[in-house]
C-alpha positions as CSV (number, residue, x, y, z in Angstrom):
1,M,73.2,113.7,1.1
2,A,69.9,114.9,2.5
3,L,66.7,114.5,0.4
4,H,65.1,117.9,-0.7
5,I,61.5,117.7,0.3
6,D,58.9,120.5,0.5
7,G,55.8,118.7,1.6
8,F,55.3,115.9,4.2
9,V,52.3,113.6,4.5
10,F,52.3,112.0,8.0
11,D,50.4,108.9,9.0
12,L,49.1,109.3,12.6
13,D,48.6,106.0,14.6
14,G,52.0,104.4,15.2
15,T,53.8,107.3,13.5
16,V,53.0,110.6,15.2
17,Y,51.2,109.2,18.3
18,L,50.0,106.0,19.9
19,G,46.9,106.2,21.9
20,D,46.9,109.5,23.7
21,A,50.6,110.1,23.8
22,A,52.9,111.6,21.1
23,L,55.6,109.2,20.0
24,P,59.3,110.1,20.6
25,G,60.5,113.0,18.5
26,A,57.2,113.7,16.8
27,V,56.5,117.1,18.3
28,E,60.0,118.4,17.7
29,C,60.2,116.9,14.2
30,I,57.1,118.6,12.9
31,A,57.9,121.9,14.6
32,T,61.4,121.9,13.0
33,L,60.0,121.2,9.5
34,R,57.4,124.0,9.9
35,R,60.1,126.4,11.0
36,R,61.8,125.6,7.7
37,N,58.5,126.5,5.9
38,K,57.8,122.9,4.9
39,R,54.1,122.0,4.4
40,T,52.6,119.2,6.4
41,V,49.3,117.2,6.3
42,F,48.1,114.2,8.3
43,V,46.3,111.2,6.9
44,S,44.4,108.5,8.8
45,N,42.6,105.3,7.7
46,K,40.7,105.3,11.0
47,P,37.1,106.6,10.4
48,L,36.2,107.0,14.0
49,E,36.5,110.7,14.7
50,S,36.0,114.0,12.8
51,R,38.9,115.9,11.3
52,Q,38.2,118.5,14.0
53,A,38.7,116.0,16.7
54,Y,42.0,114.8,15.2
55,A,43.2,118.4,14.9
56,E,42.3,119.1,18.5
57,K,44.2,116.0,19.6
58,L,47.3,116.9,17.6
59,T,47.1,120.4,19.0
60,R,46.7,119.1,22.5
61,L,49.8,116.9,22.0
62,G,51.9,120.0,21.0
63,I,51.4,119.9,17.2
64,P,49.0,122.8,16.3
65,T,46.9,121.6,13.5
66,D,44.0,123.0,11.3
67,P,41.2,120.5,10.6
68,D,41.7,121.1,6.9
69,D,45.2,119.6,7.3
70,V,43.7,116.2,8.4
71,I,42.5,113.8,5.8
72,T,40.6,110.7,6.8
73,S,39.4,107.8,4.8
74,A,35.8,108.8,5.7
75,L,36.3,112.2,4.1
76,V,37.8,110.6,0.9
77,L,35.1,108.0,0.5
78,G,32.4,110.6,1.1
79,R,33.9,112.8,-1.6
80,Y,34.3,109.9,-4.0
81,L,30.7,108.6,-3.6
82,A,29.2,112.1,-3.9
83,R,31.1,112.6,-7.1
84,T,30.5,109.1,-8.7
85,A,27.3,107.6,-7.2
86,P,25.3,110.1,-5.2
87,Q,22.1,108.3,-5.6
88,L,23.1,105.1,-3.8
89,R,21.3,104.0,-0.6
90,L,24.2,103.0,1.6
91,Y,24.3,100.5,4.4
92,V,27.2,101.3,6.7
93,I,29.2,99.0,9.0
94,G,30.8,101.8,10.9
95,E,30.5,104.1,13.8
96,P,28.6,107.4,14.2
97,Y,31.3,109.7,12.8
98,L,31.4,107.9,9.5
99,I,27.7,108.0,9.1
100,A,27.7,111.7,9.8
101,E,30.6,112.3,7.4
102,L,28.8,110.5,4.6
103,R,25.6,112.3,5.2
104,S,27.4,115.6,5.2
105,H,28.3,114.9,1.5
106,G,24.5,114.6,0.7
107,L,24.7,110.8,0.7
108,N,21.8,108.6,1.7
109,V,22.7,106.3,4.6
110,V,19.7,104.0,5.2
111,D,18.4,103.2,8.6
112,E,17.9,99.5,9.3
113,L,14.4,98.2,8.8
114,L,13.9,95.7,11.5
115,D,11.3,93.0,12.4
116,Q,10.3,94.0,15.9
117,D,10.0,90.4,17.0
118,A,13.0,88.7,15.5
119,R,15.1,91.9,15.4
120,E,16.3,90.8,12.0
121,V,16.8,93.0,9.0
122,I,14.0,92.1,6.6
123,Q,14.6,94.4,3.6
124,P,18.1,94.1,2.4
125,H,16.8,94.8,-1.1
126,G,16.5,98.5,0.0
127,I,20.3,98.7,0.1
128,D,22.2,99.7,-3.1
129,A,25.7,99.6,-1.5
130,V,27.5,98.3,1.5
131,V,30.2,100.5,3.1
132,V,32.6,98.7,5.5
133,A,34.8,100.5,8.0
134,F,36.5,100.0,11.4
135,D,33.6,99.3,13.7
136,R,34.0,98.4,17.3
137,T,30.2,97.8,17.5
138,L,30.3,95.1,14.8
139,D,27.9,92.2,15.6
140,Y,26.2,89.3,13.8
141,R,23.2,91.5,12.9
142,K,25.3,94.0,11.0
143,L,27.3,91.3,9.3
144,N,24.2,89.5,8.2
145,T,22.6,92.7,6.9
146,A,25.7,93.4,4.8
147,Y,25.8,89.8,3.6
148,Q,22.2,89.7,2.5
149,A,22.6,93.0,0.6
150,L,25.8,91.9,-1.1
151,V,24.4,88.5,-2.3
152,R,21.5,90.4,-3.8
153,G,23.9,92.5,-5.9
154,A,24.6,95.6,-3.7
155,R,27.9,97.4,-4.5
156,F,30.8,97.1,-2.1
157,F,32.9,99.9,-0.7
158,A,35.3,100.4,2.2
159,T,37.0,103.2,4.0
160,N,40.2,101.2,4.6
161,A,41.5,97.6,4.5
162,D,43.8,97.6,7.5
163,K,43.9,94.1,9.1
164,A,44.6,95.5,12.6
165,C,44.8,98.9,14.4
166,P,47.7,99.6,16.7
167,M,46.7,100.4,20.3
168,P,48.7,101.0,23.5
169,G,47.7,97.6,24.8
170,G,48.2,95.8,21.5
171,A,46.6,95.8,18.0
172,I,42.9,95.1,17.6
173,P,41.0,93.9,14.5
174,D,40.3,96.6,11.9
175,A,38.1,96.9,8.8
176,G,40.2,94.4,6.8
177,A,38.9,91.6,9.0
178,T,35.3,92.5,8.2
179,I,36.1,92.9,4.5
180,A,37.8,89.5,4.4
181,A,34.8,87.8,6.1
182,L,32.3,89.4,3.7
183,E,34.4,88.6,0.6
184,H,34.8,85.0,1.8
185,I,31.1,84.3,2.5
186,T,29.7,86.2,-0.6
187,G,32.4,85.5,-3.2
188,R,32.4,89.3,-3.9
189,K,35.4,91.6,-3.9
190,V,35.4,95.1,-2.5
191,E,35.0,97.6,-5.3
192,V,36.8,100.7,-3.9
193,V,38.9,101.2,-0.8
194,A,39.2,104.9,-0.1
195,G,42.0,104.9,2.5
196,K,45.7,104.0,2.3
197,P,47.1,102.6,0.0
198,S,44.5,103.9,-2.4
199,P,45.6,106.7,-4.7
200,L,42.3,108.5,-3.8
201,I,43.5,109.5,-0.3
202,M,46.9,110.7,-1.7
203,E,45.2,112.8,-4.3
204,V,43.4,114.7,-1.6
205,A,46.6,115.0,0.5
206,L,48.6,116.4,-2.5
207,E,45.7,118.7,-3.3
208,R,45.9,120.1,0.2
209,L,49.7,120.5,0.0
210,G,49.5,122.2,-3.3
211,L,52.7,120.4,-4.4
212,P,53.6,117.8,-7.0
213,A,54.3,114.3,-5.6
214,A,58.0,114.5,-6.6
215,R,58.5,117.2,-4.0
216,C,56.8,115.4,-1.2
217,M,57.5,112.5,1.2
218,M,55.1,110.0,2.8
219,I,56.0,109.0,6.4
220,G,54.3,106.1,8.1
221,D,54.8,102.9,10.1
222,R,53.2,100.4,7.6
223,L,55.0,99.1,4.6
224,E,51.9,97.7,2.9
225,T,49.9,100.9,3.1
226,D,51.9,104.0,3.9
227,I,55.1,103.1,2.0
228,A,53.3,101.4,-0.9
229,M,51.0,104.4,-1.4
230,G,53.9,106.9,-1.3
231,K,55.9,104.9,-3.9
232,Q,52.9,104.4,-6.1
233,A,52.3,108.2,-6.1
234,G,56.0,108.9,-7.0
235,M,56.9,110.4,-3.6
236,A,59.9,109.8,-1.4
237,T,59.1,107.5,1.5
238,A,60.2,107.0,5.1
239,V,59.2,104.3,7.5
240,V,59.3,104.7,11.2
241,L,59.9,101.8,13.6
242,T,57.5,103.1,16.2
243,G,54.5,101.2,14.9
244,V,54.0,97.8,13.3
245,T,57.1,97.6,11.1
246,R,60.4,96.1,12.3
247,R,63.8,96.5,10.7
248,E,63.9,92.9,9.6
249,D,60.6,93.6,7.6
250,V,62.3,96.3,5.7
251,A,65.4,94.1,5.0
252,R,63.2,91.7,3.2
253,M,61.9,94.3,0.8
254,A,63.0,94.4,-2.9
255,A,62.4,98.1,-3.0
256,P,62.7,99.5,0.5
257,P,61.7,103.1,1.5
258,D,64.2,105.9,1.1
259,L,64.6,106.3,4.8
260,V,64.3,104.0,7.8
261,L,63.9,105.9,11.1
262,N,63.8,104.7,14.6
263,H,61.4,107.5,15.3
264,L,60.4,110.9,13.8
265,G,63.0,112.8,15.7
266,E,65.6,111.5,13.2
267,L,63.7,112.9,10.2
268,P,64.8,116.6,10.1
269,E,68.5,115.8,9.8
270,R,67.8,113.5,6.9
271,V,65.9,116.0,4.7
272,G,66.6,119.4,3.3
C-alpha cells in the first residue's frame, strides 16, 4: 500500500545529483510528483554556493526550481544567529558564499588581524565565536586562529557535521573533520550545528512547505543525517542507494527508513 505524502524534502548531493549530472530517475521523479500537485523543497548541508546557484543548477539539470525552495545550512545558521546572538563577532572557517550569507543577516564576520611579518593571527581575543563549515581552502593558519579563539572561550558553531562530501571521483573531507580536530585539541564541543540532522534545518523546510511533518517525507542518501532527521521530525523517510548508503547498511538498522530505493525513479510508484 502506497504511503500518502503531500510534501517532499529532497537532499541534493548523492540523491538528486552527483557533481554536474542528475542521478538516475531524479528528473522524472520530481516532475511526476509536481504533476500530482505535491510540494517539493531541497536541502543541502554544503555551504559553498548561494540558493540562487543551486536553483540554477537544478533548473539546468531539468528540475525547474525557485531559489526560495532551496534551503542551505548557511541560510539556517544565519537565521539562527541573527535571532539568538546578533552581536557576536564571528570568525569563519568557510568559503566566500558562507561569509556573504552570514553578513546578509546583519552578522559581524571579522576580518583576520595579521602580523605582517609572521603572517600569524595576533588578536584572537577579538573573536566572540567560531563558525566551522566545509572549507576547501582550510590551512594551518585558519585552524590555529580558530583554536586560539576557542581556548580563550569563544562560542563554537557549525553549518554541518558531515565527515565527507560525495564527489564524482570519490568523497572528500567535509566540515566534520575540522570540527573533530578542533574538539580534540581544545576539549570543547560544538554548540550548535545548523545543518542535517539538526531540527533547525527541518523547521525551515517545513515552514517553506507549509505542511505538518506527518504529511511529509524526507528523501536522502545518508542514514545518519537525512534519515535520522526525518525520523526525529516525525516524517516518513526514504533512503536512496545512489550515494553513500548501501543496502547492507540499512539491514543493520533497528529502525530502518520507510522506503529503500535504488534510485529516485522508484519513488512515485511507492507514494500516493
